Residue, then its C-alpha position, 0 to 999 in steps of 0.5 A: x829772546x822770548x817767544x810769545x804765542x797768543x790765542x783766544x781772539x774771535x768774533x762775538x756779539x755784544x755781551x758775550x765773553x772771550x778769554x785771551x791767552x799768551x804763553x811766553x817761552x825762551x829766556x822768560x825766567x826774568x819776566x817782570x810784567x805781562x800785559x795786553x794792549x789793544x789797537x783799534x783801527x786808526x788809533x794808537x795801541x793802548x794798555x788794556x791790562x797788565x800784571x806784575x810779577x808780584x801780582x799787582x794789576x792795572x786796568x784801563x778805566x774802560x775795562x775795569x769790572x768787565x775784564x780780569x787779567x791773571x798770570x800763571x808764573x809756573x807756565x809763564x802764561x797770562x790770561x785776559x778774561x773779557x766779559x760783557x764785551x762791547x763793540x768798542x772793545x773791538x781791535x787787535x789785542x797784543x800781548x806784551x812781556x817785559x823782562x829784566x835780565x840780562x837787560x830790560x827788553x819788551x817783547x810783543x806778540x803777533x796780535x789777535x783780532x777781537x771783533x764785537x758786533x752790536 
């Protein structure tokens, strides 16, 4: 089992910044990928950014340049630095961790609300 603790959401104005963090504990020695997904009201949960154990990153086109994902492997923590926030970035942000041992499993965080006012 892996436990995830998210932090850093909040209410900001357009153009401001926020930093989300997600710390994994428990059976986290075999983490393969850590990432963030966003779910806006009435919409599906979509990938925002993810980072693999080898450092490779993927971003949604809408957040490239503005968002940066980073990972502290020693602390099993992933961060999402969000700059130049826009109202369309509003939603609940969920941390996702994928482990590979003893089997491939996905773990989701409880979600943290990000609201960007215009």
